[in-house]
N, CA, C and O atoms as CSV, one atom per row, in Angstrom:
chain,resi,resn,atom,element,x,y,z
A,1,MET,N,N,-2.215,-29.993,2.519
A,1,MET,CA,C,-3.411,-29.446,3.121
A,1,MET,C,C,-3.919,-28.298,2.261
A,1,MET,O,O,-3.167,-27.369,1.966
A,2,LEU,N,N,-5.156,-28.346,1.862
A,2,LEU,CA,C,-5.752,-27.317,1.026
A,2,LEU,C,C,-6.347,-26.237,1.908
A,2,LEU,O,O,-7.146,-26.527,2.798
A,3,ARG,N,N,-5.963,-24.997,1.666
A,3,ARG,CA,C,-6.488,-23.871,2.428
A,3,ARG,C,C,-7.495,-23.120,1.598
A,3,ARG,O,O,-7.299,-22.911,0.401
A,4,LYS,N,N,-8.573,-22.713,2.234
A,4,LYS,CA,C,-9.562,-21.886,1.554
A,4,LYS,C,C,-9.257,-20.414,1.741
A,4,LYS,O,O,-9.781,-19.569,1.015
A,5,ASN,N,N,-8.412,-20.101,2.711
A,5,ASN,CA,C,-8.089,-18.705,2.978
A,5,ASN,C,C,-7.125,-18.167,1.929
A,5,ASN,O,O,-6.341,-18.906,1.333
A,6,LYS,N,N,-7.210,-16.861,1.724
A,6,LYS,CA,C,-6.372,-16.205,0.731
A,6,LYS,C,C,-5.205,-15.481,1.389
A,6,LYS,O,O,-5.175,-15.266,2.601
A,7,LEU,N,N,-4.268,-15.121,0.562
A,7,LEU,CA,C,-3.160,-14.275,0.948
A,7,LEU,C,C,-3.243,-13.048,0.054
A,7,LEU,O,O,-3.545,-13.172,-1.133
A,8,ALA,N,N,-2.981,-11.864,0.601
A,8,ALA,CA,C,-2.990,-10.642,-0.206
A,8,ALA,C,C,-1.621,-9.993,-0.154
A,8,ALA,O,O,-0.992,-9.912,0.902
A,9,VAL,N,N,-1.171,-9.532,-1.311
A,9,VAL,CA,C,0.022,-8.707,-1.401
A,9,VAL,C,C,-0.476,-7.303,-1.740
A,9,VAL,O,O,-1.119,-7.079,-2.765
A,10,ILE,N,N,-0.160,-6.374,-0.853
A,10,ILE,CA,C,-0.651,-4.999,-0.973
A,10,ILE,C,C,0.556,-4.092,-1.195
A,10,ILE,O,O,1.444,-4.006,-0.347
A,11,PHE,N,N,0.579,-3.419,-2.338
A,11,PHE,CA,C,1.699,-2.565,-2.740
A,11,PHE,C,C,1.285,-1.119,-2.508
A,11,PHE,O,O,0.238,-0.691,-2.993
A,12,ILE,N,N,2.095,-0.359,-1.771
A,12,ILE,CA,C,1.765,1.020,-1.398
A,12,ILE,C,C,2.870,1.951,-1.880
A,12,ILE,O,O,4.058,1.665,-1.729
A,13,ASP,N,N,2.455,3.068,-2.463
A,13,ASP,CA,C,3.395,4.082,-2.931
A,13,ASP,C,C,2.954,5.428,-2.363
A,13,ASP,O,O,1.772,5.768,-2.404
A,14,ILE,N,N,3.916,6.198,-1.829
A,14,ILE,CA,C,3.615,7.554,-1.354
A,14,ILE,C,C,3.530,8.452,-2.581
A,14,ILE,O,O,4.487,8.564,-3.347
A,15,ASP,N,N,2.376,9.089,-2.761
A,15,ASP,CA,C,2.181,9.964,-3.920
A,15,ASP,C,C,3.081,11.194,-3.834
A,15,ASP,O,O,3.191,11.826,-2.784
A,16,LYS,N,N,3.718,11.520,-4.946
A,16,LYS,CA,C,4.540,12.728,-5.101
A,16,LYS,C,C,5.647,12.838,-4.051
A,16,LYS,O,O,5.981,13.935,-3.604
A,17,PHE,N,N,6.204,11.706,-3.667
A,17,PHE,CA,C,7.244,11.729,-2.636
A,17,PHE,C,C,8.480,12.505,-3.086
A,17,PHE,O,O,9.069,13.237,-2.290
A,18,LYS,N,N,8.876,12.358,-4.337
A,18,LYS,CA,C,10.060,13.077,-4.828
A,18,LYS,C,C,9.868,14.581,-4.685
A,18,LYS,O,O,10.787,15.292,-4.279
A,19,GLN,N,N,8.674,15.066,-5.019
A,19,GLN,CA,C,8.395,16.503,-4.880
A,19,GLN,C,C,8.475,16.930,-3.416
A,19,GLN,O,O,9.017,17.991,-3.106
A,20,LEU,N,N,7.937,16.107,-2.518
A,20,LEU,CA,C,7.998,16.415,-1.092
A,20,LEU,C,C,9.445,16.457,-0.617
A,20,LEU,O,O,9.834,17.352,0.134
A,21,ASN,N,N,10.233,15.494,-1.052
A,21,ASN,CA,C,11.651,15.424,-0.693
A,21,ASN,C,C,12.388,16.657,-1.200
A,21,ASN,O,O,13.211,17.232,-0.487
A,22,ASP,N,N,12.091,17.064,-2.438
A,22,ASP,CA,C,12.735,18.243,-3.019
A,22,ASP,C,C,12.312,19.522,-2.289
A,22,ASP,O,O,13.135,20.404,-2.045
A,23,GLU,N,N,11.038,19.616,-1.945
A,23,GLU,CA,C,10.516,20.827,-1.315
A,23,GLU,C,C,10.962,20.981,0.138
A,23,GLU,O,O,11.331,22.077,0.561
A,24,TYR,N,N,10.929,19.888,0.905
A,24,TYR,CA,C,11.201,19.966,2.346
A,24,TYR,C,C,12.589,19.465,2.747
A,24,TYR,O,O,13.026,19.701,3.874
A,25,GLY,N,N,13.282,18.782,1.847
A,25,GLY,CA,C,14.609,18.273,2.155
A,25,GLY,C,C,14.577,16.815,2.594
A,25,GLY,O,O,13.529,16.266,2.934
A,26,HIS,N,N,15.752,16.211,2.574
A,26,HIS,CA,C,15.857,14.775,2.840
A,26,HIS,C,C,15.564,14.405,4.291
A,26,HIS,O,O,15.072,13.308,4.551
A,27,LEU,N,N,15.854,15.292,5.239
A,27,LEU,CA,C,15.556,14.973,6.642
A,27,LEU,C,C,14.051,14.850,6.853
A,27,LEU,O,O,13.587,13.926,7.521
A,28,ILE,N,N,13.296,15.775,6.290
A,28,ILE,CA,C,11.828,15.690,6.376
A,28,ILE,C,C,11.350,14.482,5.565
A,28,ILE,O,O,10.430,13.782,5.988
A,29,GLY,N,N,11.960,14.237,4.418
A,29,GLY,CA,C,11.612,13.057,3.611
A,29,GLY,C,C,11.775,11.777,4.410
A,29,GLY,O,O,10.919,10.894,4.361
A,30,ASP,N,N,12.876,11.678,5.148
A,30,ASP,CA,C,13.101,10.498,5.999
A,30,ASP,C,C,12.029,10.394,7.080
A,30,ASP,O,O,11.552,9.301,7.384
A,31,GLN,N,N,11.652,11.531,7.660
A,31,GLN,CA,C,10.612,11.529,8.690
A,31,GLN,C,C,9.257,11.121,8.104
A,31,GLN,O,O,8.464,10.457,8.772
A,32,ILE,N,N,8.994,11.522,6.854
A,32,ILE,CA,C,7.762,11.100,6.172
A,32,ILE,C,C,7.754,9.578,6.028
A,32,ILE,O,O,6.730,8.938,6.267
A,33,LEU,N,N,8.886,9.003,5.641
A,33,LEU,CA,C,8.976,7.542,5.502
A,33,LEU,C,C,8.745,6.841,6.840
A,33,LEU,O,O,8.041,5.834,6.902
A,34,ILE,N,N,9.334,7.371,7.902
A,34,ILE,CA,C,9.172,6.770,9.231
A,34,ILE,C,C,7.716,6.848,9.674
A,34,ILE,O,O,7.159,5.859,10.150
A,35,GLU,N,N,7.101,8.012,9.522
A,35,GLU,CA,C,5.698,8.182,9.935
A,35,GLU,C,C,4.770,7.324,9.068
A,35,GLU,O,O,3.792,6.767,9.566
A,36,THR,N,N,5.075,7.222,7.780
A,36,THR,CA,C,4.286,6.365,6.899
A,36,THR,C,C,4.359,4.914,7.371
A,36,THR,O,O,3.337,4.232,7.450
A,37,ALA,N,N,5.559,4.447,7.682
A,37,ALA,CA,C,5.725,3.070,8.170
A,37,ALA,C,C,4.929,2.847,9.451
A,37,ALA,O,O,4.305,1.799,9.618
A,38,LYS,N,N,4.946,3.821,10.353
A,38,LYS,CA,C,4.186,3.703,11.600
A,38,LYS,C,C,2.684,3.601,11.323
A,38,LYS,O,O,1.990,2.779,11.920
A,39,ARG,N,N,2.198,4.435,10.421
A,39,ARG,CA,C,0.763,4.427,10.120
A,39,ARG,C,C,0.351,3.127,9.434
A,39,ARG,O,O,-0.719,2.586,9.711
A,40,ILE,N,N,1.186,2.637,8.554
A,40,ILE,CA,C,0.882,1.366,7.886
A,40,ILE,C,C,0.872,0.242,8.914
A,40,ILE,O,O,-0.066,-0.554,8.961
A,41,THR,N,N,1.908,0.180,9.730
A,41,THR,CA,C,2.020,-0.885,10.729
A,41,THR,C,C,0.849,-0.870,11.705
A,41,THR,O,O,0.377,-1.923,12.134
A,42,SER,N,N,0.383,0.324,12.051
A,42,SER,CA,C,-0.741,0.417,12.994
A,42,SER,C,C,-2.066,0.003,12.360
A,42,SER,O,O,-3.062,-0.161,13.064
A,43,SER,N,N,-2.089,-0.167,11.050
A,43,SER,CA,C,-3.335,-0.482,10.331
A,43,SER,C,C,-3.496,-1.954,10.002
A,43,SER,O,O,-4.509,-2.351,9.427
A,44,VAL,N,N,-2.516,-2.768,10.355
A,44,VAL,CA,C,-2.579,-4.185,10.000
A,44,VAL,C,C,-2.672,-5.044,11.256
A,44,VAL,O,O,-2.461,-4.573,12.373
A,45,ARG,N,N,-2.992,-6.313,11.041
A,45,ARG,CA,C,-3.053,-7.262,12.153
A,45,ARG,C,C,-1.636,-7.647,12.579
A,45,ARG,O,O,-0.680,-7.478,11.821
A,46,ALA,N,N,-1.517,-8.157,13.778
A,46,ALA,CA,C,-0.207,-8.515,14.327
A,46,ALA,C,C,0.515,-9.564,13.486
A,46,ALA,O,O,1.745,-9.564,13.435
A,47,ASP,N,N,-0.222,-10.458,12.824
A,47,ASP,CA,C,0.438,-11.516,12.053
A,47,ASP,C,C,0.638,-11.162,10.580
A,47,ASP,O,O,1.109,-11.994,9.804
A,48,ASP,N,N,0.286,-9.938,10.187
A,48,ASP,CA,C,0.572,-9.481,8.830
A,48,ASP,C,C,1.999,-8.945,8.778
A,48,ASP,O,O,2.541,-8.507,9.793
A,49,ASP,N,N,2.599,-8.980,7.600
A,49,ASP,CA,C,3.982,-8.541,7.437
A,49,ASP,C,C,4.022,-7.223,6.681
A,49,ASP,O,O,3.323,-7.057,5.682
A,50,VAL,N,N,4.841,-6.282,7.152
A,50,VAL,CA,C,5.013,-4.981,6.502
A,50,VAL,C,C,6.485,-4.832,6.158
A,50,VAL,O,O,7.360,-5.067,6.992
A,51,TYR,N,N,6.748,-4.437,4.912
A,51,TYR,CA,C,8.117,-4.262,4.435
A,51,TYR,C,C,8.242,-2.916,3.736
A,51,TYR,O,O,7.310,-2.464,3.072
A,52,ARG,N,N,9.388,-2.286,3.889
A,52,ARG,CA,C,9.705,-1.159,3.018
A,52,ARG,C,C,10.348,-1.791,1.796
A,52,ARG,O,O,11.386,-2.445,1.893
A,53,TYR,N,N,9.719,-1.586,0.647
A,53,TYR,CA,C,10.171,-2.257,-0.568
A,53,TYR,C,C,11.324,-1.505,-1.211
A,53,TYR,O,O,12.189,-2.112,-1.841
A,54,GLY,N,N,11.340,-0.211,-1.057
A,54,GLY,CA,C,12.398,0.606,-1.625
A,54,GLY,C,C,11.893,2.011,-1.828
A,54,GLY,O,O,10.713,2.218,-2.111
A,55,GLY,N,N,12.772,2.974,-1.688
A,55,GLY,CA,C,12.373,4.362,-1.886
A,55,GLY,C,C,11.158,4.707,-1.050
A,55,GLY,O,O,11.214,4.717,0.180
A,56,ASP,N,N,10.067,4.990,-1.728
A,56,ASP,CA,C,8.823,5.384,-1.052
A,56,ASP,C,C,7.739,4.320,-1.197
A,56,ASP,O,O,6.547,4.626,-1.169
A,57,GLU,N,N,8.159,3.088,-1.350
A,57,GLU,CA,C,7.208,1.988,-1.554
A,57,GLU,C,C,7.241,1.022,-0.370
A,57,GLU,O,O,8.293,0.740,0.204
A,58,PHE,N,N,6.060,0.530,-0.030
A,58,PHE,CA,C,5.901,-0.428,1.053
A,58,PHE,C,C,5.053,-1.588,0.558
A,58,PHE,O,O,4.253,-1.439,-0.365
A,59,VAL,N,N,5.238,-2.742,1.181
A,59,VAL,CA,C,4.452,-3.929,0.846
A,59,VAL,C,C,3.914,-4.521,2.140
A,59,VAL,O,O,4.628,-4.659,3.133
A,60,ILE,N,N,2.634,-4.867,2.094
A,60,ILE,CA,C,2.007,-5.600,3.194
A,60,ILE,C,C,1.653,-6.973,2.651
A,60,ILE,O,O,1.109,-7.090,1.553
A,61,VAL,N,N,1.959,-8.009,3.414
A,61,VAL,CA,C,1.525,-9.359,3.069
A,61,VAL,C,C,0.565,-9.784,4.177
A,61,VAL,O,O,0.955,-9.920,5.337
A,62,THR,N,N,-0.685,-9.988,3.801
A,62,THR,CA,C,-1.691,-10.420,4.770
A,62,THR,C,C,-1.939,-11.901,4.559
A,62,THR,O,O,-2.029,-12.375,3.426
A,63,HIS,N,N,-2.047,-12.614,5.649
A,63,HIS,CA,C,-2.231,-14.058,5.620
A,63,HIS,C,C,-3.637,-14.405,6.105
A,63,HIS,O,O,-4.268,-13.640,6.834
A,64,ASN,N,N,-4.104,-15.562,5.686
A,64,ASN,CA,C,-5.360,-16.117,6.208
A,64,ASN,C,C,-6.542,-15.156,6.092
A,64,ASN,O,O,-7.212,-14.844,7.077
A,65,ILE,N,N,-6.774,-14.705,4.887
A,65,ILE,CA,C,-7.915,-13.842,4.613
A,65,ILE,C,C,-9.088,-14.751,4.275
A,65,ILE,O,O,-9.077,-15.423,3.243
A,66,ALA,N,N,-10.077,-14.776,5.116
A,66,ALA,CA,C,-11.229,-15.648,4.885
A,66,ALA,C,C,-12.193,-15.034,3.874
A,66,ALA,O,O,-12.804,-15.754,3.084
A,67,LYS,N,N,-12.333,-13.714,3.895
A,67,LYS,CA,C,-13.275,-13.040,2.996
A,67,LYS,C,C,-12.599,-11.823,2.373
A,67,LYS,O,O,-11.838,-11.118,3.036
A,68,SER,N,N,-12.881,-11.585,1.099
A,68,SER,CA,C,-12.270,-10.464,0.384
A,68,SER,C,C,-12.633,-9.121,1.011
A,68,SER,O,O,-11.857,-8.169,0.925
A,69,ARG,N,N,-13.788,-9.035,1.630
A,69,ARG,CA,C,-14.194,-7.742,2.198
A,69,ARG,C,C,-13.277,-7.310,3.339
A,69,ARG,O,O,-13.232,-6.128,3.680
A,70,PHE,N,N,-12.538,-8.261,3.938
A,70,PHE,CA,C,-11.553,-7.883,4.956
A,70,PHE,C,C,-10.521,-6.943,4.346
A,70,PHE,O,O,-10.121,-5.968,4.982
A,71,ILE,N,N,-10.087,-7.223,3.124
A,71,ILE,CA,C,-9.101,-6.379,2.447
A,71,ILE,C,C,-9.654,-4.965,2.299
A,71,ILE,O,O,-8.963,-3.992,2.599
A,72,ASP,N,N,-10.903,-4.851,1.835
A,72,ASP,CA,C,-11.518,-3.525,1.682
A,72,ASP,C,C,-11.543,-2.781,3.015
A,72,ASP,O,O,-11.201,-1.600,3.070
A,73,ALA,N,N,-11.943,-3.460,4.084
A,73,ALA,CA,C,-12.027,-2.820,5.396
A,73,ALA,C,C,-10.641,-2.391,5.889
A,73,ALA,O,O,-10.488,-1.298,6.435
A,74,MET,N,N,-9.629,-3.251,5.695
A,74,MET,CA,C,-8.285,-2.913,6.131
A,74,MET,C,C,-7.744,-1.717,5.357
A,74,MET,O,O,-7.130,-0.822,5.938
A,75,ILE,N,N,-7.974,-1.703,4.043
A,75,ILE,CA,C,-7.465,-0.596,3.227
A,75,ILE,C,C,-8.215,0.690,3.548
A,75,ILE,O,O,-7.608,1.760,3.584
A,76,ASP,N,N,-9.524,0.605,3.784
A,76,ASP,CA,C,-10.267,1.802,4.196
A,76,ASP,C,C,-9.682,2.371,5.484
A,76,ASP,O,O,-9.521,3.585,5.613
A,77,HIS,N,N,-9.363,1.498,6.437
A,77,HIS,CA,C,-8.755,1.942,7.700
A,77,HIS,C,C,-7.382,2.559,7.438
A,77,HIS,O,O,-7.046,3.596,8.012
A,78,LEU,N,N,-6.600,1.934,6.585
A,78,LEU,CA,C,-5.281,2.451,6.241
A,78,LEU,C,C,-5.397,3.843,5.614
A,78,LEU,O,O,-4.675,4.762,6.000
A,79,LEU,N,N,-6.297,3.992,4.656
A,79,LEU,CA,C,-6.475,5.294,4.006
A,79,LEU,C,C,-6.940,6.351,5.003
A,79,LEU,O,O,-6.543,7.512,4.911
A,80,GLU,N,N,-7.776,5.952,5.947
A,80,GLU,CA,C,-8.241,6.881,6.983
A,80,GLU,C,C,-7.057,7.413,7.792
A,80,GLU,O,O,-7.057,8.579,8.187
A,81,CYS,N,N,-6.061,6.582,8.042
A,81,CYS,CA,C,-4.870,7.015,8.785
A,81,CYS,C,C,-4.110,8.122,8.054
A,81,CYS,O,O,-3.383,8.894,8.679
A,82,PHE,N,N,-4.277,8.199,6.748
A,82,PHE,CA,C,-3.588,9.215,5.954
A,82,PHE,C,C,-4.477,10.429,5.686
A,82,PHE,O,O,-4.072,11.338,4.961
A,83,ASN,N,N,-5.677,10.457,6.256
A,83,ASN,CA,C,-6.543,11.638,6.153
A,83,ASN,C,C,-6.097,12.738,7.101
A,83,ASN,O,O,-6.567,13.871,7.006
A,84,HIS,N,N,-5.188,12.408,8.020
A,84,HIS,CA,C,-4.681,13.375,8.981
A,84,HIS,C,C,-3.277,13.780,8.554
A,84,HIS,O,O,-2.451,12.918,8.254
A,85,PRO,N,N,-2.994,15.087,8.520
A,85,PRO,CA,C,-1.674,15.530,8.058
A,85,PRO,C,C,-0.553,15.090,8.988
A,85,PRO,O,O,-0.765,14.818,10.170
A,86,PHE,N,N,0.631,15.029,8.427
A,86,PHE,CA,C,1.837,14.747,9.196
A,86,PHE,C,C,2.294,16.075,9.799
A,86,PHE,O,O,2.342,17.087,9.101
A,87,MET,N,N,2.623,16.076,11.066
A,87,MET,CA,C,3.165,17.256,11.739
A,87,MET,C,C,4.658,16.990,11.936
A,87,MET,O,O,5.049,16.262,12.849
A,88,LEU,N,N,5.475,17.576,11.087
A,88,LEU,CA,C,6.919,17.328,11.121
A,88,LEU,C,C,7.645,18.661,11.256
A,88,LEU,O,O,7.575,19.527,10.383
A,89,GLU,N,N,8.345,18.795,12.380
A,89,GLU,CA,C,9.013,20.052,12.722
A,89,GLU,C,C,7.981,21.174,12.649
A,89,GLU,O,O,6.957,21.091,13.327
A,90,GLN,N,N,8.207,22.208,11.865
A,90,GLN,CA,C,7.223,23.297,11.775
A,90,GLN,C,C,6.289,23.124,10.585
A,90,GLN,O,O,5.586,24.062,10.209
A,91,HIS,N,N,6.273,21.949,9.996
A,91,HIS,CA,C,5.509,21.731,8.769
A,91,HIS,C,C,4.280,20.851,9.011
A,91,HIS,O,O,4.326,19.871,9.755
A,92,THR,N,N,3.195,21.231,8.364
A,92,THR,CA,C,2.001,20.392,8.308
A,92,THR,C,C,1.924,19.895,6.870
A,92,THR,O,O,1.736,20.680,5.941
A,93,ILE,N,N,2.072,18.587,6.698
A,93,ILE,CA,C,2.190,18.028,5.350
A,93,ILE,C,C,1.105,16.979,5.140
A,93,ILE,O,O,0.984,16.027,5.910
A,94,ASN,N,N,0.320,17.170,4.087
A,94,ASN,CA,C,-0.685,16.179,3.717
A,94,ASN,C,C,-0.037,15.145,2.809
A,94,ASN,O,O,0.603,15.479,1.812
A,95,ILE,N,N,-0.218,13.894,3.176
A,95,ILE,CA,C,0.359,12.781,2.427
A,95,ILE,C,C,-0.783,11.922,1.894
A,95,ILE,O,O,-1.738,11.619,2.611
A,96,SER,N,N,-0.670,11.539,0.641
A,96,SER,CA,C,-1.623,10.567,0.098
A,96,SER,C,C,-0.834,9.365,-0.415
A,96,SER,O,O,0.348,9.462,-0.746
A,97,ILE,N,N,-1.519,8.249,-0.469
A,97,ILE,CA,C,-0.879,7.015,-0.926
A,97,ILE,C,C,-1.743,6.370,-2.000
A,97,ILE,O,O,-2.954,6.580,-2.056
A,98,SER,N,N,-1.101,5.591,-2.841
A,98,SER,CA,C,-1.789,4.776,-3.840
A,98,SER,C,C,-1.509,3.322,-3.506
A,98,SER,O,O,-0.395,2.962,-3.126
A,99,ILE,N,N,-2.541,2.483,-3.654
A,99,ILE,CA,C,-2.449,1.093,-3.211
A,99,ILE,C,C,-2.918,0.152,-4.311
A,99,ILE,O,O,-3.926,0.402,-4.971
A,100,GLY,N,N,-2.179,-0.927,-4.499
A,100,GLY,CA,C,-2.577,-2.000,-5.403
A,100,GLY,C,C,-2.571,-3.323,-4.665
A,100,GLY,O,O,-1.750,-3.546,-3.775
A,101,VAL,N,N,-3.494,-4.202,-5.039
A,101,VAL,CA,C,-3.656,-5.473,-4.338
A,101,VAL,C,C,-3.689,-6.621,-5.341
A,101,VAL,O,O,-4.317,-6.523,-6.395
A,102,ALA,N,N,-3.010,-7.699,-5.002
A,102,ALA,CA,C,-3.118,-8.961,-5.739
A,102,ALA,C,C,-3.355,-10.068,-4.708
A,102,ALA,O,O,-2.832,-10.018,-3.595
A,103,LEU,N,N,-4.145,-11.059,-5.096
A,103,LEU,CA,C,-4.546,-12.118,-4.175
A,103,LEU,C,C,-4.045,-13.484,-4.635
A,103,LEU,O,O,-4.016,-13.795,-5.826
A,104,ALA,N,N,-3.657,-14.279,-3.655
A,104,ALA,CA,C,-3.323,-15.684,-3.923
A,104,ALA,C,C,-4.393,-16.523,-3.238
A,104,ALA,O,O,-4.779,-16.217,-2.109
A,105,PRO,N,N,-4.863,-17.531,-3.866
A,105,PRO,CA,C,-4.412,-18.099,-5.145
A,105,PRO,C,C,-5.129,-17.523,-6.365
A,105,PRO,O,O,-4.875,-17.978,-7.480
A,106,ASP,N,N,-6.011,-16.544,-6.195
A,106,ASP,CA,C,-6.829,-16.028,-7.304
A,106,ASP,C,C,-6.007,-15.560,-8.502
A,106,ASP,O,O,-6.280,-15.956,-9.635
A,107,HIS,N,N,-4.998,-14.717,-8.256
A,107,HIS,CA,C,-4.235,-14.115,-9.349
A,107,HIS,C,C,-2.956,-14.872,-9.659
A,107,HIS,O,O,-2.499,-14.888,-10.801
A,108,SER,N,N,-2.386,-15.491,-8.654
A,108,SER,CA,C,-1.159,-16.279,-8.829
A,108,SER,C,C,-0.838,-16.958,-7.499
A,108,SER,O,O,-1.350,-16.580,-6.446
A,109,THR,N,N,0.013,-17.957,-7.581
A,109,THR,CA,C,0.529,-18.565,-6.354
A,109,THR,C,C,2.024,-18.277,-6.209
A,109,THR,O,O,2.652,-18.703,-5.239
A,110,GLU,N,N,2.586,-17.557,-7.169
A,110,GLU,CA,C,4.001,-17.199,-7.154
A,110,GLU,C,C,4.172,-15.808,-6.543
A,110,GLU,O,O,3.551,-14.845,-6.994
A,111,TYR,N,N,5.017,-15.710,-5.514
A,111,TYR,CA,C,5.182,-14.452,-4.806
A,111,TYR,C,C,5.657,-13.327,-5.727
A,111,TYR,O,O,5.130,-12.216,-5.664
A,112,LYS,N,N,6.635,-13.600,-6.573
A,112,LYS,CA,C,7.171,-12.561,-7.466
A,112,LYS,C,C,6.076,-12.030,-8.392
A,112,LYS,O,O,5.984,-10.822,-8.611
A,113,GLN,N,N,5.256,-12.910,-8.929
A,113,GLN,CA,C,4.182,-12.468,-9.815
A,113,GLN,C,C,3.115,-11.698,-9.036
A,113,GLN,O,O,2.581,-10.709,-9.538
A,114,LEU,N,N,2.801,-12.137,-7.826
A,114,LEU,CA,C,1.844,-11.393,-6.992
A,114,LEU,C,C,2.331,-9.968,-6.752
A,114,LEU,O,O,1.546,-9.021,-6.808
A,115,LEU,N,N,3.613,-9.821,-6.485
A,115,LEU,CA,C,4.192,-8.500,-6.271
A,115,LEU,C,C,4.083,-7.651,-7.535
A,115,LEU,O,O,3.741,-6.471,-7.458
A,116,GLU,N,N,4.367,-8.234,-8.686
A,116,GLU,CA,C,4.253,-7.505,-9.959
A,116,GLU,C,C,2.811,-7.096,-10.240
A,116,GLU,O,O,2.561,-5.985,-10.706
A,117,LEU,N,N,1.858,-7.990,-9.958
A,117,LEU,CA,C,0.452,-7.680,-10.196
A,117,LEU,C,C,-0.057,-6.620,-9.224
A,117,LEU,O,O,-0.856,-5.765,-9.608
A,118,ALA,N,N,0.392,-6.664,-7.978
A,118,ALA,CA,C,0.006,-5.639,-7.001
A,118,ALA,C,C,0.591,-4.288,-7.408
A,118,ALA,O,O,-0.065,-3.258,-7.255
A,119,ASP,N,N,1.822,-4.287,-7.927
A,119,ASP,CA,C,2.444,-3.055,-8.424
A,119,ASP,C,C,1.651,-2.510,-9.613
A,119,ASP,O,O,1.398,-1.308,-9.688
A,120,LEU,N,N,1.265,-3.369,-10.526
A,120,LEU,CA,C,0.447,-2.976,-11.672
A,120,LEU,C,C,-0.877,-2.363,-11.196
A,120,LEU,O,O,-1.302,-1.328,-11.708
A,121,ALA,N,N,-1.513,-2.994,-10.233
A,121,ALA,CA,C,-2.778,-2.487,-9.691
A,121,ALA,C,C,-2.568,-1.130,-9.014
A,121,ALA,O,O,-3.431,-0.256,-9.098
A,122,MET,N,N,-1.431,-0.952,-8.346
A,122,MET,CA,C,-1.136,0.335,-7.709
A,122,MET,C,C,-1.053,1.441,-8.749
A,122,MET,O,O,-1.558,2.540,-8.520
A,123,TYR,N,N,-0.425,1.172,-9.885
A,123,TYR,CA,C,-0.349,2.182,-10.941
A,123,TYR,C,C,-1.731,2.499,-11.505
A,123,TYR,O,O,-1.993,3.634,-11.903
A,124,LYS,N,N,-2.608,1.511,-11.542
A,124,LYS,CA,C,-3.999,1.760,-11.967
A,124,LYS,C,C,-4.665,2.722,-10.982
A,124,LYS,O,O,-5.400,3.617,-11.400
A,125,SER,N,N,-4.421,2.555,-9.695
A,125,SER,CA,C,-5.039,3.440,-8.692
A,125,SER,C,C,-4.499,4.869,-8.824
A,125,SER,O,O,-5.233,5.825,-8.573
A,126,LYS,N,N,-3.246,5.028,-9.208
A,126,LYS,CA,C,-2.671,6.369,-9.388
A,126,LYS,C,C,-3.375,7.121,-10.518
A,126,LYS,O,O,-3.479,8.347,-10.477
A,127,ARG,N,N,-3.853,6.397,-11.518
A,127,ARG,CA,C,-4.519,7.032,-12.661
A,127,ARG,C,C,-5.961,7.433,-12.348
A,127,ARG,O,O,-6.603,8.116,-13.147
A,128,HIS,N,N,-6.465,7.015,-11.199
A,128,HIS,CA,C,-7.835,7.351,-10.803
A,128,HIS,C,C,-7.786,8.002,-9.429
A,128,HIS,O,O,-7.986,7.328,-8.418
A,129,PRO,N,N,-7.517,9.324,-9.379
A,129,PRO,CA,C,-7.269,10.001,-8.108
A,129,PRO,C,C,-8.417,9.894,-7.091
A,129,PRO,O,O,-8.179,10.023,-5.890
A,130,LYS,N,N,-9.625,9.667,-7.540
A,130,LYS,CA,C,-10.736,9.564,-6.598
A,130,LYS,C,C,-10.733,8.231,-5.862
A,130,LYS,O,O,-11.345,8.102,-4.801
A,131,LYS,N,N,-10.051,7.247,-6.420
A,131,LYS,CA,C,-9.972,5.932,-5.780
A,131,LYS,C,C,-8.505,5.654,-5.494
A,131,LYS,O,O,-7.696,5.580,-6.420
A,132,SER,N,N,-8.159,5.503,-4.242
A,132,SER,CA,C,-6.758,5.371,-3.854
A,132,SER,C,C,-6.249,3.943,-3.848
A,132,SER,O,O,-5.077,3.702,-3.557
A,133,TYR,N,N,-7.131,2.977,-4.173
A,133,TYR,CA,C,-6.631,1.611,-4.275
A,133,TYR,C,C,-7.358,0.855,-5.368
A,133,TYR,O,O,-8.475,1.187,-5.765
A,134,HIS,N,N,-6.672,-0.176,-5.835
A,134,HIS,CA,C,-7.217,-0.977,-6.926
A,134,HIS,C,C,-6.821,-2.429,-6.683
A,134,HIS,O,O,-5.667,-2.717,-6.364
A,135,ILE,N,N,-7.763,-3.328,-6.833
A,135,ILE,CA,C,-7.483,-4.757,-6.748
A,135,ILE,C,C,-7.310,-5.274,-8.168
A,135,ILE,O,O,-8.164,-5.056,-9.027
A,136,TYR,N,N,-6.219,-5.947,-8.400
A,136,TYR,CA,C,-5.905,-6.465,-9.733
A,136,TYR,C,C,-7.085,-7.267,-10.283
A,136,TYR,O,O,-7.723,-8.039,-9.567
A,137,GLN,N,N,-7.355,-7.063,-11.570
A,137,GLN,CA,C,-8.390,-7.814,-12.280
A,137,GLN,C,C,-7.711,-8.627,-13.379
A,137,GLN,O,O,-6.818,-8.128,-14.063
A,138,GLU,N,N,-8.132,-9.870,-13.544
A,138,GLU,CA,C,-7.538,-10.738,-14.560
A,138,GLU,C,C,-7.459,-10.031,-15.913
A,138,GLU,O,O,-8.414,-9.385,-16.344
A,139,GLY,N,N,-6.328,-10.158,-16.563
A,139,GLY,CA,C,-6.160,-9.629,-17.916
A,139,GLY,C,C,-5.657,-8.209,-17.984
A,139,GLY,O,O,-5.373,-7.726,-19.080
A,140,GLU,N,N,-5.528,-7.502,-16.851
A,140,GLU,CA,C,-5.012,-6.136,-16.887
A,140,GLU,C,C,-3.551,-6.163,-17.312
A,140,GLU,O,O,-2.795,-7.071,-16.967
A,141,LYS,N,N,-3.186,-5.156,-18.059
A,141,LYS,CA,C,-1.807,-5.044,-18.528
A,141,LYS,C,C,-1.305,-3.630,-18.259
A,141,LYS,O,O,-2.089,-2.709,-18.033
A,142,LYS,N,N,0.015,-3.478,-18.289
A,142,LYS,CA,C,0.598,-2.138,-18.142
A,142,LYS,C,C,0.177,-1.281,-19.313
A,142,LYS,O,O,0.121,-1.734,-20.456
A,143,GLU,N,N,-0.119,-0.028,-19.002
A,143,GLU,CA,C,-0.500,0.908,-20.075
A,143,GLU,C,C,0.667,1.765,-20.461
A,143,GLU,O,O,0.544,2.613,-21.345
């Protein structure tokens, strides 16, 4: 069965997490990870999958995307959730995230490659602080 709908792999990294962990300690660092997971989960549809990939990285897999603009709207909503500081113990902490996106079947149909391309796109977004997310473009390479 041929599907016209797309799948998106969205790679998320907490900006400067190591510095936050060093400054506030590992207990606050753990709370940042928990609150980040909650905010990410609250920003996706019920049938989308959210994973902690490791350290301060998360992956969202969205299914059945009929139009690419859905991705933009979802990511805008996700970024809006991080416009509000985290209130942890006596600390008010501003958290920012960088996001990269790869689409199937546009960029690849292999999950491992989609993850690598979304990671590559995330690093592109880190280099452009005014834009917190980047959708992979054909031919991009690691710099």
